N, C-alpha and C positions, 0 to 999 in steps of 0.2 A: 150387158141384163141378159141373164140366160133364162127364158124362160120354161114352162112346167113342160116336160115332155108327155106326147101319147103315148100310152103302152097298154098293151090287151090284158084284158081281164085275169088270165091264167100267171101271167109274169107277176101282174099285183101280186096274184096271193102268193106269192111266191119270194114276194119281199120289195120287187123290183119296183116300186111305183113311180112317177111319172119324177116326181121331188127327187126321188133317190138317183134317178138316172140323170137331172140334172145337177145336182152334188157334185156327181164322180165326173160329169164334165168340165163344172167348174174348177173340180182339182188337178186334171188334168191341165187346165188354160193355165192357172195357175204355177203349176210347176215347170209349165215351159218356158213363160215368160219370167221366173227365177233363173232358171239354165240361161236365158239370152242376154242376161244384162250388158248393156252397151254406155258407150258414151254419149249415144247419139238420144236428144232430150226426146221424150215422149211427146210432146207439144208438135214435131216434126212429122209424126203419122200420120197419115188419111183418117186412119182410124186407132186414136188414141184409148188404150185401156190403161192407162198407168194406174186412175185414181180408186177405179174398183172392178173385180169381175165379181159378178153379186147375181145372185137367185132369185128370181121373181116369187113372192109368196102371196097368194092370194090374202085378202082380208075387209071386212066392212068398213063402210066407212072412208073418207080421207085418210089413209093411213103418210108415216114419212116415206112409203116405198112411192106412193101414189104423189106425192109432192114433189121427189122427184124426179121421178119421170116426167111431170108434167114442165118441170124446167127444164131438165136435158133434153126433153124433143121442143122447148122451145129455143132451145141455144143449138140445137142442131149437132148436137156432140155423143149422144148414144147408139148404140148398135146393138142390134137386138138378136139372140140367138134362140133357136127352136128346132122341131125336130119332131119325131116317133120312131119308137123302137118296135118291132113287127116280127113275128114268126114266117119261117118262108118254109120249103119244103125242106130245105137242106140245113136250116137253121136259124141264123136271127140277121134281122137287116136293120140297121140304123142309119136314118135320114135328117141331116143337120142342116137349115137352111139359117141365114144370116138377113138382117135387114137391107144390107148395101147389095143382095141379089145371088151372093154364095151359095151353092149345093152341093152336099157331099153326100155320097150313098156308101155303104162299107157293109161286108158280109160275115159272118164269121159261125162258128158252132155256137150252139143253143149254151153250153157250160163256160162260155167266156165270153162273158158279156163284159167284162171289163177291159179286156184286149180289145172291143169293138168300138168302146169309147175311146181308149187312148188313141185309137187309129184316127178315130173321126175329127177329133180335137187336134192332131196334130196335121191332119187336111185342111181345117179352117184357119187353123193358126197359121199355115203358107199362105192360103190364099189372100189371108185378112191382113196379114203382118210377116210381109213376105222376106224384107229386111231381116227380122227378127229373128224367122225360123231358119236363115240362113245362118244367122250369126250361132243360134242353136246346136244346128248342124255340124258348123266347123270346130265349136266348143266340146262337143260331146265329140269329136276324130281327134283333137288335141288332147285329148285324155285317153287314148288307147297307143301300143305299140302299132308300130309299122305294120299293114299289112291289107288285105283285103277289106277287111271290114274299116278300117279307118278311109282305106280310098274312096270307099261306096259312100260315107260321109261326106269326104271332101269336092264329090266329084256331083252331088246333089245341092254341096254349099255353093259351089262355081256356078252352077246351074242357073242358079234363081237370083244369083249377085247381076250376071250376066244378062237376063234379062231387065235387070233394074236398067243397066244402061241404056236401053231403049225408052224407058219411060218416058212420057210428055212433060211429068214433073221434074224441074231441074234438081228440085230437092234430093228423089228418089237417087237421079243418075249419079249427083254427089257422092251420096251416101253409097250406093253399089262401087264407084271405084274405091272409096276409103274401104269396103268392105272386103274388097278382093284383093286389097294389100295384108288384109291379115291372114289370111292363111297359110298353111304350114308350105302348100306346093309354088307359093308366088316364091321369086327369088326377091333378093332388096334391089335389085338392078332393073328386075320388071316392075316391081312395086315405083318407081320412083315416074316415072309415065302416067300411073294411075293416078297418082296425088296428084299431077300436073295438072291434069285433064279437071279432077275434081276444084280445082284453085281456079281455074279458067272461068268455073261457074260463080265460086267465092272466092276472089283471092285472098280475102281475110278471114278464113276459117280457121277458129282456131286449133280443132282435132287434125285437121288435114296438116297444117302447119307443125304442129309438133311431129305429127309422126312421119312427113316431111324430112325433116329434121335428124329423127333419130334414123330413120333410114339412111342419111347419108352419113351419120358418123358410125354405122355399121360397116359403108363402104371407105372408110376412111376418108372420106371427104370433110374433114372438122372443121374447113373455114365456113365451108357452104353451112356445115351445123350450127359453129359460131353465128353467123349472118342471120340463119334461120330462128335460133334462139330469141335474138333481140327481136327480130320480128315478129315473133308468135307473143312476146310480152308486152308490145305495143297493141297486138290485134287484143289480147286480154284485160289487157287495160279499159276497153272500149268496153260499159256494161252489155251493149246491144249484141257485142262478137261472143261475150261469155256468156251469152242466153242460150248460145248456141251448142252448149254442154249440157250434159245430163245436169242438174240440179247437185245431185249428190255426189260429181265427179269434179266440180268446179272447182273447189280451193285445193283439192290432189294436183289437178292439170298447172295449176298457176304454180304450185310449190314445184312440180318435176321440173317444169320449165327454168325454173329460177337454180335451182341445183345444176342443170346442165349447165347454164350459162357462167356457174361457179366454178363446175368441172374443168370448164374450157378456158379458165383462168387462172387454173392452180389453185382459185381456193376453198381447198380442201375442208377447213373449219367450219366456213359459212355452209358449203355444202351436207357437212353431218350433221350440222344442225339442222337447215331446210329438211332433210329427210326425215331426222328425227319427230320434227313436228307432221311431216307428210304421212309417216307412220301411223302416227296418235289420231290422225283425222280419216285414215282409210279402213271403210269397213269390206272392201270388196278383196278378197282373201290374194287370189294372185297377184295383185295390184301390192299389197302388203308384202308378198315373200318378194316380189321384183325390187321395192323398196330396201326392204333388211338385204339383199344380196348387193344393193349399189353402196349400201354404207361399208357392209364389207369393203369393196377397191376402194373407198373413201379413207377408212381407217388404216389400210397400210399405203397409202398414198401420203398419210399424215406419220407415217412411218410407225408406225403402230401395230405390226404384223402378229404379235400374240394375241389383240385383243380384236384384230381380227378374222384369225381363226377361230376362237373363240366364240365369237357371233357368228361364223360361219357352220359352226358344229350346234347351234343351238336351232337351229332352221328347222322347222317341222317339216321338213321332207315328205312325210305321208300325205300333206295337203296338196302337193304338187301335180302335177300332171305327169304322165309318162315323157313326154319329151323335154320335159323343164327338171323333172329327175336328171335324165340323162344330160341334159346339158350345164345341168348346175356348177357341178366341179369342173366344167369344161370352158364356157366360154367368161369364165369369172374369174378360174382356176385361181383361187385365194393360195393356195398352198405353194403354189407356185412362184407367184407373187411373191408372198411372203418370205420364200428362201433366196430371190432375187435381191430384196431391200436389204438382207445380211449379206449380201456377197457368198450363197452356200449357191452357189453355181451348178455344181453335180447335181443336188439334189432340185432345183429347179427344172435341170433338163431331163433328171429322169420324170418329174410330174410331165413336163409339156411333150415329152416324148411318147408315154404311153398314153396319151391322151390323142395324141395325134394317132396311134397306130389301130388304138382301139374303139376309140369312140366317136373322132370326127367323122370317119369316112359312112357313119348311118346316121350322123344329122339330113333333117330335110332341107329342101331348099332356103326356106325360111330363115334357118338359124345358122346353115353353112355358111353364110357370105365370113363370119368372121373368121373362118378357118385359116381364109387367104389374108386378111385385112387385119387381124390381131393375132392369132396363134402363130403363125409361120414368123412373122416377124419377130418374136418374142422368143420363139426356139432357134430361129437362125442365129439370133445375138446372143443366146443361153451356149448355141457350141462355139460361138467364136470366142467365148471366156470361159471354155475349156477345152481349148487349144484346135478343135476342129474347124480351121480356119476354111478349110477346103468344103468341107459339109455345109456350114452358112453361107458362103458365097454362092454354092449352087441353091440352096434353099431360099434365099433375100433374090436372088434373082428371078424366082417365080413368083414372084409378087406384084400385084398392080404400081404401076408407076403413079396412078394417081392417088394413092393411099399415102396420106401424109404421114403416118406410122411407119409406113414399109421405108421411104424415102428416107427420114432419119434413121432408122434401121442398119440400110445401106451405108450411109455415111459413116456410123459409127465401128461398122465390123470393119470397112476399107480402113477407119485410123487404125485399127486392132492389129490389122495385118501389113501395116505401114506403107499406104498407096495412099500418101497427103493430097496427090492430085485430084483421087475419087473420093475423097472425105471432102475436100473443098467443093467439090462437084456438087455432091451429094448433099451437102448441108444447105447451099445455097438454095439449091431445088428447094429443100423443105421450107427453108425460111421464105422461098417465094410461092409455095402454098399455101401457107399458113402465116400470112405476114402479120394476122392479129393475136397470133395465139403465141406465149410468149417458149414453148418447151423447145424448138430446134435453136433458138438463139441460147439460151441456156448451157443446152449439149455443145452448140459451135465454142461457147467461152470455156467450157471443161477440156473441148481437143485442146485450144489455143493455149491453155495452163499448162496442159500436159507437155505443150512444146516449148513450154517456158517465155512466151508469149504473154507475162502478166496482165501489161498495161493492155493488150487487144483483149485479153479475158473480162477484162472489168467492163471494158467498152459494152460489151455483149451482154454481161450478165445486169449491167444497166437497162439494156433495150430488152432485155428479160423482164425486167420488173416494170417497165413503163407497161407491157403488154398485161404483165399478171401480180398486181400491187400489191395482194394477198398471197401471193404463194413463196412459202416458206425457203425454197431450195435455193434459189440464186440467191436469196440474201447470204446462206450459209457460205455457199462456192464465193462470195465477193468477199466475205468475213475472210477466208480460206486463202484467196490472192493478197489480200491485204496482210496477213502474218508471214508472207512468203517476203513481201515488201519491209517487212521489221515492223511494220502498224499496228501493235497490239491494240492501241486502243481505239482506233477504226476499226479494226477485226469484234472489237468489243462491242460495238453499237451493232454490228449487222449483227452477230450471234443473239444479241438482245432482239433486236426486229423480225429476226426467224424464229424465236423460240416463241415471240408473241401469235406466230400463223402454226408453230407446228409445236406447240410445248410440251412432247413426250417424245421427241426424239433424239434418242441416247446419243446418237456419234455428234450432234450439234452440242449436246451439254459437253462431251468430252473436249470438242472444240476449244468451246469457250472456255474450259478449264485449264486446259493449256497456255490460253492468251492471258489469264488471269496470273497464271502461274509465273510467265515472262515475264510479267510486270511485278513478279515480288509479292503479289496478294495469296500468300500461300492459301491462309485460312479460306479466304473466299473461294482459289480453286480445288480446296479440298471438297467444299459444299456441292460445287459443279460436280467433280467426279462421283462424289455419295450418291448424287442424284441420277447422273449416268448408268451407275450401279443399276439404280433400281429400272431402269428401262431396257428395252430390246439394242443390243449391241451385234456385230459379226463378233466370230469369233477372234480376230486380233483385236478390235476394238477393247470387247472384254477383257483380255490379256494385258493390255496396255492398263485399263483402269486399277486393276488386282493392281499391277505392279506400280502404277503413283500410289494410288492409297495406301500399299503396303510401305514404300518408299518414305511416306509422310509420316507414316506411326513410328518408323526406325529413327528419324529424327526427331 
């Protein structure tokens, strides 16, 4: 409740009366509140300003404002803000006081009262809403390029959050730990103990659980992330825990966690559907953009690289912060992923190499972790696929040993280099690090298949499907293995199952057509080749589709 400010007569004559000052002060508080949007529910703050920031207006009788004031005083949820503007020998002085004992005094030139009001509003906001003000500073810094201005904002944000760690309130300490993890100058590894400290206060807090599992994913600790996503899902199924999230973010939080669970089981079709729903429910622009970029990745995993690139190119990058614009085509790298999915390894290597040389070294600690746990493994494998085995081995050796993707790529690079003993060892380590995840099992099956061990490959494809029953790839690989054994009928069943999970996978429809043709079902085979021709295909696969369709036309 912002009360009318006292203002000297000479300023009133200039049009700056007490109500005008109160209204300008209100505008600044509303601006700060909007710029410090957070997943923290407003009801968890000592001073909760979420319902209204209003200017008190004098009126005769018992007005609606009087009634509201009486009720809120009775319930004890009102914060009064008031003060006075006066002249000094050098300019203007604005004093602002709040009903909780906060007092702020700022001074400035006579001709810039709005700057004075802005400074006072920030000071009051900092003292009465320290967590939100720290978020405001962090968000403001996130939008700026690296430099002294961003560093100054980040330093002030960190100082405020650090003070909260010593608060007598467990709630403030919990959110202080959480807030420090969101800062650009906090590395992913440093964020883990902060979140774990917060979870010691509230072991089932869904915000901390989701933030922790996402950090673990950035670090390559994907088994921990999977178990964390299951734990977060259990937490958010409890209405009491869900209430610990701001009401306008609750539905999105639940959906984001569901999408991560689908990702870690290879259920990309479900993940895409979830993210599409999440985007429709998300009004917070940065989250919407994050979801959109995750949809790009999901489309690539569904073997639809053209659709992924089309979506990526439609992203409204002008709404991204400076750091997000820098990293957008970096941490997600849709062009490289699209090229890799079509076996265009020179193109993938060029994109990955350019990013490693030009962009990755400039990323702040908050986003640079993915350089070692995502970029380097992908870049190393691209080098191996283009014949640079020495460069691939040198780069993959620099990746963390507790990173699931890194260890998986160590195995695949060793296999390409002909070092089967190393491939065996690293693949076993990957399966040990991710016992609940399907990916290393399917990749080991592919290696066994290439070695001619079809039965062994099928065994591991089956294990991959047990862990990722909605993942299309091991279904398709199993079909390829059955084709190699001459079991066309069994292969068709597997290809059909794979198509239910990745309906627009061009290479899958080509393989399906081969199996049908081997059975003499040429018309049905032609249908599959025609469908494949409308989908994304590698150059070799497209040439085969053209040849098979042409040969059928000639017959």
